[in-house]
C-alpha positions in Angstrom: 48.7 45.7 86.4 46.4 48.7 86.6 46.0 51.7 88.8 43.1 54.0 88.5 41.9 52.3 85.3 45.5 52.5 83.6 48.2 49.9 83.0 51.7 50.2 84.3 54.2 49.8 81.4 56.1 46.6 81.4 59.5 48.4 81.2 58.7 50.3 84.4 58.1 47.1 86.3 61.4 45.6 84.9 63.4 48.7 85.9 62.0 48.5 89.4 62.9 44.9 89.7 66.5 45.5 88.4 66.9 48.4 90.9 65.7 46.2 93.8 68.2 43.4 92.8 71.1 45.8 92.7 70.2 47.3 96.1 70.0 43.8 97.6 73.4 42.9 96.0 75.0 46.0 97.4 73.9 45.4 100.9 76.1 42.3 101.1 79.2 43.9 99.7 82.0 44.0 102.3 83.8 47.3 103.1 87.3 47.7 101.6 90.0 46.5 104.0 92.8 49.0 104.7 96.2 48.4 106.1 96.5 49.5 109.7 98.2 52.9 110.2 101.7 52.8 111.8 102.2 56.6 111.9 101.0 60.1 111.0 102.4 62.8 108.9 101.6 66.1 107.1 102.4 67.0 103.5 105.3 69.5 103.2 105.4 70.8 99.6 102.7 73.0 98.1 101.7 70.1 95.8 102.9 66.5 95.8 102.4 63.6 93.5 101.9 60.3 95.3 103.6 57.5 93.3 102.3 54.0 92.5 105.8 52.4 93.3 109.0 53.4 95.1 110.4 55.4 92.2 110.2 59.1 91.4 109.4 58.2 87.8 106.6 55.9 88.8 103.0 56.7 87.7 101.2 59.3 89.8 98.1 57.9 91.7 97.0 61.3 93.0 97.9 64.8 94.2 98.0 66.1 97.8 98.7 69.6 99.1 100.7 71.3 101.8 99.3 70.6 105.3 97.1 67.6 104.3 97.1 65.0 107.0 98.0 61.4 105.9 98.4 58.1 107.6 101.6 56.1 107.1 100.8 52.5 106.4 104.2 51.1 105.2 107.9 52.1 105.2 110.8 50.9 102.9 114.0 52.7 103.8 113.5 56.4 103.0 110.1 55.9 101.3 106.7 55.9 103.0 103.4 54.6 101.8 100.7 57.0 102.9 96.9 57.1 102.8 94.8 60.3 102.6 91.5 60.9 104.3 89.7 59.8 101.1 91.5 56.5 101.1 94.0 57.3 98.3 97.3 55.4 98.8 100.7 56.1 97.3 104.4 56.3 97.9 106.6 59.4 98.7 110.1 60.0 100.1 110.6 61.1 103.6 111.8 64.6 102.7 108.3 65.5 101.6 106.7 64.8 105.0 106.4 66.7 108.2 105.7 65.4 111.6 103.1 67.1 113.9 105.9 69.0 115.8 107.2 70.5 112.6 103.7 71.4 111.4 103.1 73.2 114.7 106.4 75.1 114.5 105.6 76.2 110.9 102.2 77.5 112.0 103.7 79.3 115.0 106.4 80.8 112.7 103.7 82.5 110.6 102.0 83.8 113.8 105.3 85.2 115.3 106.5 86.8 112.1 103.1 88.5 111.4 103.9 91.2 113.9 107.6 91.6 113.1 108.7 94.7 111.2 109.6 94.3 107.5 113.2 95.1 106.7 112.3 95.9 103.1 110.6 94.5 100.0 112.5 92.0 98.0 112.1 89.8 94.9 113.7 87.0 93.0 114.6 86.5 89.3 113.7 82.8 89.3 111.3 80.4 91.0 112.4 80.3 94.7 111.7 77.4 97.1 110.6 78.4 100.5 111.7 75.9 103.2 110.1 75.1 106.6 113.5 75.5 108.3 116.9 77.0 107.4 118.1 73.7 106.1 118.6 72.5 102.5 117.2 69.1 103.4 114.0 70.5 105.0 110.7 70.4 103.1 109.9 73.1 100.6 106.2 74.0 101.2 105.9 77.0 98.9 107.4 78.5 95.8 107.8 82.2 95.1 107.4 83.0 91.5 109.7 85.2 89.4 109.5 88.9 90.2 107.0 88.2 93.0 107.6 90.6 96.0 107.8 89.6 99.7 109.0 91.0 103.0 112.4 90.3 104.5 112.3 89.7 108.2 115.7 88.5 109.4 118.7 86.3 108.4 120.7 83.5 109.8 123.8 81.4 109.0 123.9 77.6 109.7 126.5 74.9 108.8 126.0 73.8 105.3 126.2 70.1 106.3 123.5 70.5 108.9 121.2 67.5 109.0 117.5 67.6 108.9 116.1 67.6 112.4 114.9 64.3 113.7 111.2 63.6 113.2 108.8 61.1 114.6 106.6 59.8 111.8 106.3 56.2 112.9 104.6 55.4 116.2 107.0 53.9 118.7 106.5 50.2 119.3 104.8 49.3 122.6 107.1 48.0 125.2 106.9 44.2 125.7 105.0 43.1 128.8 106.4 39.6 128.7 108.2 38.6 132.0 111.9 38.7 131.8 113.7 35.4 131.8 115.3 34.7 135.2 118.5 32.8 135.2 120.8 31.8 138.0 124.2 33.4 138.1 127.0 31.1 137.3 129.2 31.1 140.5 132.0 29.4 138.6 132.8 32.5 136.6 136.1 34.1 137.7 135.9 37.9 138.2 138.1 40.0 136.0 141.3 41.4 137.7 141.3 45.1 138.7 142.6 47.5 136.0 146.2 48.6 136.4 146.8 52.1 137.7 146.9 55.0 135.3 150.4 56.0 134.0 151.9 59.2 135.3 151.7 62.2 132.9 154.9 63.2 131.1 156.9 66.0 132.8 156.4 68.4 129.8 152.6 67.7 129.5 151.8 71.4 129.4 154.2 72.0 126.4 152.8 69.0 124.6 149.2 70.3 125.1 150.2 73.7 123.7 151.6 72.2 120.5 148.7 69.8 120.1 146.2 72.5 120.5 147.9 74.8 117.9 148.2 72.0 115.4 144.6 71.0 115.8 143.5 74.6 115.2 145.7 74.9 112.1 144.6 71.6 110.6 140.9 72.1 111.2 139.3 73.2 107.9 136.6 76.0 108.1 133.0 74.8 108.2 131.0 75.7 105.1 128.1 78.0 105.9 124.7 78.6 104.4 123.2 82.1 104.6 119.4 82.0 105.0 116.7 84.7 105.0 113.3 84.5 106.7 110.6 86.0 104.5 106.9 86.7 104.7 104.8 86.5 101.5 101.9 88.7 100.6 99.3 86.2 102.0 101.1 85.9 105.4 103.1 82.7 104.9 106.6 82.7 106.3 109.6 80.5 105.6 113.3 80.3 104.9 115.1 80.9 101.5 118.7 81.1 100.5 119.9 84.7 100.8 121.9 84.5 97.6 118.5 84.2 95.7 117.0 87.4 97.3 117.3 90.8 95.7 116.1 93.9 97.6 113.7 96.1 95.6 115.3 99.5 96.4 115.3 101.9 93.3 118.2 101.6 90.9 119.2 105.3 91.3 120.1 104.4 94.9 121.2 100.8 94.5 123.9 101.9 92.2 125.9 103.2 95.2 126.1 99.7 96.8 129.7 99.3 95.5 129.3 95.5 95.3 128.0 95.1 98.8 124.8 93.3 99.6 121.8 95.4 100.7 120.4 93.8 103.8 117.6 96.3 104.7 116.2 99.6 103.5 113.6 102.1 104.5 112.1 105.5 103.4 112.5 107.8 106.3 111.3 111.0 104.6 110.6 112.8 101.3 112.0 115.8 99.4 110.0 117.7 96.7 111.9 118.7 93.6 109.8 120.7 91.0 106.6 118.9 92.0 108.2 115.4 92.1 108.6 113.7 95.5 111.9 111.9 96.2 112.3 109.5 99.1 115.1 109.8 101.7 116.5 106.4 102.0 118.2 104.5 104.9 119.9 101.2 104.1 122.2 98.7 105.8 124.7 96.6 103.8 127.0 93.7 104.3 130.3 93.1 102.5 129.6 89.4 101.8 127.4 86.4 102.7 128.0 84.1 105.6 129.0 86.7 108.3 128.1 86.1 111.9 126.3 89.4 112.0 123.6 91.0 109.8 125.3 94.1 108.4 128.6 96.1 108.7 127.5 99.6 107.5 124.5 101.9 107.4 123.9 105.0 105.3 121.4 107.7 104.6 120.8 109.1 101.1 119.1 112.5 100.6 118.0 114.1 97.3 120.1 117.1 96.4 118.0 120.0 95.1 121.1 121.6 93.6 122.5 118.6 91.7 119.2 116.7 91.3 120.7 113.4 92.4 121.1 111.3 95.6 123.9 112.2 97.9 125.2 110.7 101.2 123.9 112.5 104.3 125.3 110.1 106.8 127.4 106.9 106.7 128.8 104.6 109.3 131.2 101.8 108.4 133.0 98.9 110.1 130.2 98.0 112.4 128.8 94.7 113.6 125.0 95.3 113.3 122.0 93.1 113.9 118.4 93.1 112.6 115.8 94.4 113.1 116.4 98.0 112.1 113.6 100.2 113.3 112.6 103.1 111.1 109.8 105.5 110.5 109.4 109.0 109.1 112.1 111.3 110.5 113.9 108.8 112.8 115.5 105.4 112.9 117.6 103.2 115.2 120.1 100.4 114.6 121.4 97.6 116.9 125.3 97.4 116.8 128.1 96.2 119.0 130.0 98.8 121.1 133.8 98.7 121.8 133.2 96.2 124.7 131.1 93.9 122.5 127.8 94.7 124.1 124.9 95.3 121.8 123.4 98.8 121.9 120.7 100.5 119.9 121.7 103.8 118.5 118.9 106.2 117.7 119.0 109.0 115.1 116.7 111.8 114.0 116.3 113.4 110.6 115.9 117.2 110.4 115.7 118.3 106.8 118.7 116.7 105.2 120.7 116.4 108.5 121.0 113.2 110.5 121.7 113.7 114.3 122.3 111.1 117.0 119.4 110.9 119.5 120.6 108.6 122.2 121.9 105.1 123.0 120.2 102.3 124.9 120.7 98.5 125.2 119.3 96.4 122.4 116.2 94.4 123.1 116.6 90.7 123.4 116.3 89.2 119.9 113.2 87.0 119.7 113.7 83.5 118.4 111.4 82.8 115.4 111.2 79.1 116.3 109.8 77.5 119.5 112.3 74.7 119.4 115.9 74.3 118.3 115.7 72.8 114.9 119.2 73.5 113.6 122.6 73.7 115.0 123.7 77.0 116.4 125.7 79.2 114.0 129.5 78.8 114.5 131.3 81.7 116.0 133.6 82.8 113.2 135.7 85.2 115.3 136.6 83.2 118.4 140.1 84.3 119.5 142.7 81.5 119.2 144.3 82.4 122.5 141.1 82.0 124.4 140.6 78.5 122.9 144.1 77.5 123.9 143.8 78.8 127.5 140.5 77.0 128.1 142.0 73.8 126.8 145.0 74.0 129.1 142.8 74.8 132.1 140.7 71.7 131.3 143.7 69.4 131.0 145.3 70.8 134.2 142.1 70.3 136.1 141.9 66.6 135.0 145.5 65.9 136.0 145.1 67.5 139.4 141.9 65.4 139.9 143.7 62.2 139.0 147.1 62.7 140.7 146.6 65.6 143.1 148.3 69.0 143.1 
């Protein structure tokens, strides 16, 4: 072959023929067949290894990341076979997956907490798992590294045995459109006789109710509680961590006065200059222990003494039932606590020099929920009076008896 007086090399012609043959062969190759999707889910953890088989020790077939959408193609008990947008298929257990409602709640949680005031910087001394919900069984979508700082937003207690909220990962089966089988009723069936009348209550039913109620209250073991803290990371992600793993980053020369109590929130509300060195005036709230049905039980203001060159107490209030958030800025702060009647009121204070003065009382604002839907059981009231329980029980029994047998 020649073109313009030159020959085309034989190997160029051979290469062109081979390329054409491969192209024609590829045109007839069928597309890979995929199993039909039976559901949809989103990846919960920051990174997740998909497994070849139903075994945590099985070989990894690929890695997916938090928020990735996957299709569910098979289910075996608590394991799901998922397929990514790129066609990668592998197995994972159900705790690693979120449904669309959970994903939306997690996104809204970050939006809602973005404008909430920080209750102080905190850190952890080990890798800390951040959960989507205040539940040990919920997915951990993020890990806070050792000594990494984050904002504390609020805290909550929930029953330790709380189950993970129900999710919808598998599409519901379509209802059958087949006509129902019509069968004639068998007229030969003898109807059941009417039930016998209810027996009359015993004469001493009120006394029996009292004893039964007291025994039930005495025999009921206390429900174990988990104490959770809602945090916000430096990049704006929000989630729940166990409070016992959180350490507030207040300076040691103030933290030494905690007397074994847990520091819940802290703020700098002013400064004092001592020989050219600025010292913060600190406000903090503390709780005696974890698992309480309120956020803190005391608050205290520390000022720097120019005479003794150390921190000293300028104001302290103990034996309170306080609730977050604490609102503080330079020269003033306010706390939400219960008054003698049990109503929540916000007490305001001003700082003048080293003196703290009350500045008024108003009702507390309604505490905003940080979730759009109820995802956990409500915290158990730890201080419900026993007499109130017994009275309500007797009233319910009396009402039933009067309904059945008349007054």
